[in-house]
N, C-alpha and C positions, 0 to 999 in steps of 0.2 A: 153868233154863235160861240159857242164855248169851246175851250181848247179840245174837250173830248170830243165834242162832235164833228171837229175839223180833224179827228184821228192825229193829233200830234205826238204821236207814240209808233213804236214798231208792232205791228200785229202778227203773232205767229198763228197762223190757222190750225183748226183742228186735224188737217190733212198733211200737216206740214211734213216736210222731209228732214229727218234729223240726221246727226252725224255719227259714224260708227265709232265706239271706245276704242278701238285698236288704231285709228289714225290721229289720236291726241296723246299728249304725254299724262297720265292719270296715276296717281300715288299707288303702288303695287297692292296695298291693301284693302283698294276699293275695285281693282278691277272685275270682280266677279258680281260686284254688286250693284254694278250701274247699267240700265238698260239702253241708255243713248245719251249722246251731248245735244242739247237743245239749243245753248246760246254759248257759243266759244268766248273765251277770256277777252282776246282782242276785240270783238264785236260788243262786248259789254262796256270795254274802256273808251272805244269810241263813240257811243251812246252817251256816255256820262259825260264825255267832253262838249257834246251840245246841249245837253242839259243843264250844264253848269254854265254855259252861255245864254241861253233862255231864262234861267231864273235872274241871272246878274243883270239881264238888259230891262227885265221887267220890276226892278227892285226900286223902292222909293229910297233913292240913297240919302235923303236927308234924316233919315232915322236909322239907328243901329241894328244890325243884323245878327240875331241870336240863332244858331244852328243847335237843332235840339236832336241828338242821336236816340233812336229806340234800339237797346241792347238787347240781344244779343247779334241776332242776324243782321242788322243793320250796321254794324261797325264798319265791315270793309267798304261797303258802298258810301258811307257816309264819310269815313276817311279820304277816299278817292273824289268824291265830288266837292268835298269842303276845300280840299288842297287847289282843285282848278279855281272853285270860286276865289279864293284867295288869291292865285296868280292873275285874275281878270281884275282883282280888286288892286292889285299893286301895281299893274302895267295899262291901266285905262286912264281916261281923262274924268273920270268919275269915280268916288270910292265911297265908302262907310266903313265905321267901327264893326268890328266882327267879334263875336264870343261864342264859345261852346259850350253845350250843356247835355245831360245825359238823363235817361230815364230807361226802366226796366219793365215790361209786361210779359206776364205768360197766358197763353190761350191754346197751347197745342200740347198732345199726348200722343206719341206714336205718329200717325198719319192724319189724325182727325183733330178739328176743333172742337173743343170742348164747350165751347156755346157760353162759356163764362171768362171773364178776365180778372185776372190777379195782378195787382200791382205788387211787384216784388220788392222794388227799390226805387227811389229816386232821389236827386239832389234837391236842394232849396231852389226852386224854381221862381221865386219871388223876384229875382233879377230880369224876368222877362216881361216885367211893366214896362208898356209904352214902346216896346222893341218889335220890329218884325220879325217873326219867328218863322224859320224853316224846318219844318219836321222832316225826318229823312228816316225812311222806312225801308226794309227791303222787300217786303212781299205784303201786298193786300189779297185778302180771300174773301171773308164774308163782310167785311169792313167793318164789324163790332167793335174788335180791338181798337181800331183808330177812332171810333165815334167816341170811345170810352176815354181816350186820351184827349180828343180835342173837349169833351165837356169837362174834363180834369184841369185842362190849360186855361180855360176861361176865367176862373177864379183869379188867375194873376195879371188880368188886364194887360195883354198884349196889343200893340197898335194893331197888328194884322196877324194873320196866322195862314202860312200855305203847307201844303203837304206834298213831299215828292217821294214816290217810291220807285224801285227799281222795276219792280214784277206787279201786275195785276191779273188775277184770274178770273177767266171768263167761267162763272159759276151760278146755278140757280138758287144757290144759298146766300147769294148776295144779298144785304139790306139795302142795295140801290145808292151807296156811299163812292163817289169816284174823287179821288185826289186832283190837286193842281197839275202836277208834271207826273209824267209816267214814262218809264224807260222802255219796256215792254209788256204788252197783253199777251198771255200766256192760255193754253187750253188747260181745262180743269185736270191736271195730273199733278201729283208730288213730285216738286223739283227739290236739288240738292246742290249746293255748292257754291261758291263766292260768298262763304261764310252763312248761308242759308242752310240750316241743320235739320236732322232727323235725329230728336233726343240725345242731341249736342255731339252728334257725329255728322261727318262731311264738311264742317267748317273749314278744313284744309284742303278742299278740293276747289280747284281754282276756276274750273268752267261751271255752268250751271247746266245740270243733268237731271234725268229722271232715273229715280231708284227702282230697282226690279223688286220682284216679290222676295227674293233669297235675301235682299239686303234689307228689307222691312221686318222680315222674321229674324234675321241676325242680329240686327240693332233695335229690336223692339223693346220697351219697358218691361223689367222684370216685374211679375205681379205678385 
């Protein structure tokens, strides 16, 4: 039975009870743009701590580990996750060499997936050859973006590739791709915060929230 079949993630149901915005600290400039809080920051960090432990325990420590961050949305999750993995690496009876790499993709405009994936920028990823690669992403929606990245990485001949995402959406638009490690499975709503953006806004919001219609209109791309 796979990790996903065992539901080794936190499932937030469609009829979940959200948290009121006025009970948390929200930047003043976003107070009128947020419908509700889905995942408070403290819960995010507790979940990351467990993900780091699971990843570290499952590693083949005879091979170097290359942590690959998908920019921009993944940077906060990546930073917190790899810090915890590094702490385990330094304080356990087993360890491996670690390195960091980065890639940037684009698949969203406003709150819709464009259906195409643009590789905006990437480092030289030839250093991934022969390594265990951990791809760290903030959100898996349809799965097309991640499948594109996995196809791109295959040419660099890594020893293994695993994907860790903080969020997975339950959506009928999914192509069926499921990552190896998942923090939370969420309803098909457009979320922002904890570096997840809406047209580059809301990255400075520390909780994972649902944007309201006023916020979508306010920060929509100018045509």
